N, C-alpha and C positions, 0 to 999 in steps of 0.2 A: 439657180440650177446647180451650181457647184456645191452649195451647202447640202442639198439633198444627196449628192454623190458621196459626200463625207459620211453622212449618217448611214447610208446604205453600206458603205465599206465597213464601218464599225460593226454593223449587224452581221454581215457575212463572216467576218473574221472571228468574232467572238461567239457566234451562234448563241447569243444571250437571249433571255426572255424579252418580251416587249418592253421598250423603254418608256415606261409610264412615269408620271410625276412621282418623285421621291425615290426612284431607282438609284442605288448608290453608284452604279457604273455610269449612268447618265450624268449624275451630279458631278462625278469626278472628271468626266470628259469635258463638261462645260467649264469647270474650274480651270482645267489645264489649257483650254483653247481660247480663253479670254485674252484679247489683245495680241493674238499671234496669227500668223498666216495660215492659209488653209492647208498647205503641205505639212506644216509642223503639227497641226491638229490631227491630220491623218496618220502621221508617223507615231504620235503619242498614243492614239487609239490602238494602233497595230502593236505597239510595245506592251500595252496592258493585256491584250488578248493572248499574246504569245508567251508572256512571262508569268503572269499570275493566274491562279485559279479564280473563277468568278466569286466564290465564297470568301476570298481573302481581300477583295477590293475594299470592303469596309475597314478591315484591320489596317490596310495600307493608308487609307484616308486618315485614320485616327492615330497614325504613328506607331502602330504595334507590329510593324514588319521590319526585319533586319536583314541586310545583305552583307556579303563579305566584300570589304573595301580596304585595300592596303593591309591585308592580313588580319583584320579585326572585323567582328560583326558590328555593323553600324546601322543605327536607326534611319529609315528612309520614309519619305512621305511622297505625296503626289507632286510636290514642288521641287524636291532635291534629288530625285532618282537619277542616277547616272548609268546609262546603259541598261541592257536587259539581262538581269541575272538569271543564271541557270538554277541557282539555289538560293533559298531564303528561309528565314525563321518567322514563325508567327507566335507571339507571346501573348499572355493575358494582359488586359489593361492594368496599368499601375494603380488605378483607383479601386480595382476590385479587391475586397478583403481576402487575405490569404490565411484562412484558418487551417490549423494542422488537420490532416487526415489520419485515420487509423491505418496502420500497415497491416491490412487484412490479407488472408491467404488467397492465392490466385493472382490473376493479372489485373492490374489497375490501369485503365486507359485515361490519360490526362488530356487536357484541352490544348496544351502547347504542341506545336508540330513543326516539322521541317519538310520542305518541298524541294525535291531534286528532279529536274526535267519534268515538272508537272506531275510527279508521283508523290503524293503526300504520305508522311509517316508521323503518327502521333506518339508523343513521349509516353512511355509505358514502364510500369514497375511490375515485376513478377516475383512473388514471395513464395518460397518453398513451404514454410510452415508458420502459422500464426494462430494463436499465441505461441511465443517461442518456447520450445521444449528444453528440458534440462539435458545437457551433454556431460555425462559423467567423466569422460576422458579430458575434457577441457575445463571441467569444474565451473561451468557457466551455462547460461541460457543462450542458445545459438540458433541461427538459421541462415539461409543463403538468399540474397536479394539480387535480382537481375534487372538491369536498366538498359533500355534501348528504344528503338522506334518501331512501332507496330504499323504494318502496312497490310492493306487488303489485296487479295489476289496473290499471284506468284511473283510479281515484280519485287525485287529487293536490290535496288541499285546501290553502287558504291558512292559515297559522298565525295564531292569535289573538295569540300572543306570539312574535315571532321569536327565533331562537337565535343568540347571538353566540359566535364561536370566534376566539380569538387564536392566532396561529402564530408560533413562534420557530424559528430555524435555527441549528444548530451546524455551522460550516464550510460554511454554505449561506445564500443570500440568498433570501428569500420576498417576493413582491410580489403582492397586498397582504399585510400582516401581520395584518390583521383583516378578518373577513368576517361578514356577517349573513345568515342563511338565513330567508326569510320564507314559503317555500312548499315543500311536500313534492313529491317526484317529480323527474324529470329537469329540468324547467323551473326548479326552485329551486336547482340545483347552482351553486356559486360557483367561479370559476376562479382558480387561484394559479399564478404562474410560479416554478419552482424552478431556481436557478442555483448551480453549484459551479465555482469558479475552478480547482481543482486535483484531479487524480484520486487522489492518494495521501492525501487527508485523510479522516478518518472523519466523513462528513456525516450529519446527522440532522434530521428535521422533528419538531417537538413541537407538539401541539394542546392548547390550554388552553381549557376550557369548563366549564359547570356539570355536564357528564357526568364530569368529572375530567380527568386528564392522559393523553395517548396519545403514544407515541414511535414513530417509523418511521425505520429506517436507509435511507440513500439509496445504492443501488449505482450505480457509475459504470463505463461501458464504454470505457476508453481503448484506442487502437490505436497501433502503431508508425507514426510519421509522418516520422521522420528518423533517419539513422545519422550520428553525429558522431564524429570522431577527434581525438585529442590525443597528442602525443609527450612522453616524459619529458625529452628534450633536443631543442633546436632546431638545435644545431650539435654535430656529433660528428666525431671524427678519421676521416680517410679511409683508404683502402688496407686496409680490413678491421680496423683497430685500434679502431674505435669501434662501439658498439651502442646502440640506443635501444629503449625499450619503447613501443609504440603501443597506446593504449587505445581500443577501439571501444565507443561507448555507443548504446543505442537509446532514443529519446525519444518521449514521447507527444505528443498534439496541443497540450497546454498547455506544452510545452517542458521538462518535467521528465523525469528518467530513469524508464523504464518497466520495472518488474520483473514481466514477464508470466508467467502460469502455463504458457504454452507455450514450448518451446525454439525457438530460431531459429538457423539456420546461414547464414553469409554467406561470400562468397569475397573474397580479398584479392589484390592484385597491386602490384608496384612496378616503375616504369620504370628505376629506378637503385637499386642496393642488393639485398640478399638477405633474404627473409623466412624465418623458421624454419617457417612453415606457410602454405599457400595458402588455408586455410579455418579459421574459428573458429566455435564454437557458443556461443550464449548459453544457459546452463542454465536450467531452469525456475525462476522466482522470482528471477532475477538480471538485472541491466541492463547488465553490463559483460563484455567479453572482451578478452584481451590477446594481442599477438603481438610478437615481437622482430624488428628489422631491423638487419642488419649492413652497414656501409659497403662500397662497392666503388669504388675510385678517388676522384675528387673531383667536386664539383658539387652541383646541386640534385636532390633525390629527391622523386618523387610516389608516394605510397602511396594506393591506391584500395580502397574496400570497396563491395561490391555484393550486393544480394539480388534477389528476384524483382521487387520494387516500388520499391526505394530504392537510391540511390547516393550515396556520400560520397567526398571527396577531400582529402588532406592534402598541401600543396605547400610547406611551410616547413621541411623537413628538409634541412640543408646539411651536406655532407661537406667538411671543411676539411683543409688540409695539417697534419700533426701536429708542428709545430716544437717546441712545448713538451714534447710527449710524448717525442719522440726525444731532446731535450736532457736531460730528466730521466732517461731510461733510461741514456744514456751516462754522465751524472754519477754515477748510482747504481752503475754498473759500475766506474767509476774508484774510488769510495769503497770498494767491496768488494775490489778488487785491492790498494789501499793497506793495508786492514785485514789482508788475507792476508799481505802482505809483512812487516808488523811482528810478526805472530804467528810466522811462520817464523823471523824473526831472533831473537826472544826464546827460541825453542826450539833454536836452533843448527842450524836446518835451511835456512838461507838459501842455496839453490843457484841461485836465479833472481834476476835483477835487478829493481829496482823497476819499470822501464819495461815489462819483459815481463809482470809480474804485472798492471800497470794495463791493458795492452792485452788480456790474457786476460780480465780482469774485465769490461771494456767489452763484449767479444764475447759472453761467456757471459751477462752480465746482460741485454744487449739481446735475445738469443735467448730467454731465459726470459720476459722481459716480452712479447715477441711471442707466445710460446706461450700465456701466460696470456690475452692479449687475444683470441687465436683460440679459446680454450676447450680447447686441447690439454693445458695444464698447469693443474691445479687447486690453488688456494691458499686458506688460511683467512683471507680478508679480506672485509670488508663489500662488498656489491655496489656501494655508493655510492662506494667508493674505487677499485676496479678500473676501469681505463680512464681514470683521471685522471693528471695530472702527479705528484701525491703518491704515488699507487699505483705508478706506474712507477718513481719514485725508490726506494721501499721494496723493491719486488720485485727491481729491478736490483742494489741494494746487497747484498741477501741472496744473489742469484744470483752476483754477482761475487766474494763472499767464499767461498762454498762450491762454486761451480761450476768454478773454475780447476783444482782437483785432478781433476775429471772429465775434463778434456782429456787429462791425463796417463794416466788409466786407459783412455780410448778409444784413445789413441796406442799404449798397451802392448798392447791387444787386436789392433790391426792390424799392429803392428810389435813383436813380443815380443823380449826381449833375446836376442842371439846369432844372430838371423836373418840379419843382414847381415855377420856376422863371416866372415873368410876360412876356408875349410875346410882342415884340415891335409893336406899332401901324402901 
């Protein structure tokens, strides 16, 4: 008869649902009352009902509840609970994986909570703006983050034991780095300033507390703020003999290259020189685009790039007279003609004078060099060599050596043997 009285007392005090098999409250009561007197079992059941919310009994049984003991939050279970606490923490199981969340705009309600006089408050983060916008005065991407305990209804009790949370940032600066929450509800939320100096760093906020450790990735929202150009050469040969590669970069507000997920098309123009394209497109995920400019005459060239909102200008591309280039081409042609002369002499085919072969080599070598510079003739040389004095010397030498016989063939095509011979009467 006494056992029935104990069960009835438990039901009345807790107003719990029917104690069916597998009910965590019933299982806990049974565990606590084994080998103990009936009065102790009754007192234990009364303590459960008065201290813990029904939904927290499972967490208590699994060791995921902490109470304040001797000034520190201490893990308690059904077997080591000392007294009936007015305040306790419920944390996530240690076995549950803690993957980083994204620090999204608005309020984020987490599963961790604190209970004060049976009033629960869940740990919450409130982000003012996400992705983080650029703050021109601070020269960084910034936002405000608020941390506190969200409660339902109007109740917002003051905590008997405040909760301390330490914050650390990865590629981010947090001020302050330590907060103490002494009240539940919106009035108890603490404000933290989050700052990221660069948009391309993987920034993260980490919360350390008695609840455990929580990580949050910080998204940054950079935008194109500038178009910047640079040339592979600042001085190139004029009269169409020189080319330069102009690289256009799009930069974010922090001054670093922006690899945006959206493509961007910009227009280009040159007041002097010739571009191989009047528009270039930055592909998705890339921060650079290239265009080639060929010299026209001599002088200073200005290449401009423009989009709907931005404009950039390059004004240090100089077209200079190709003294060294021409000299190298002529010298290479001479060397090729001399080489041709000695080969013909050794083979017993020397029907031309040295002077004639040198002149032919100079002419043919220079024409081939000009053709290569103009892109009409393709050679297997590195692009860093073509358009230089060394490249002109090599190409002209080869052209002067092999090109002289071509003049004979061309002459034979237009003036075949016998064409100018007198016709018989």
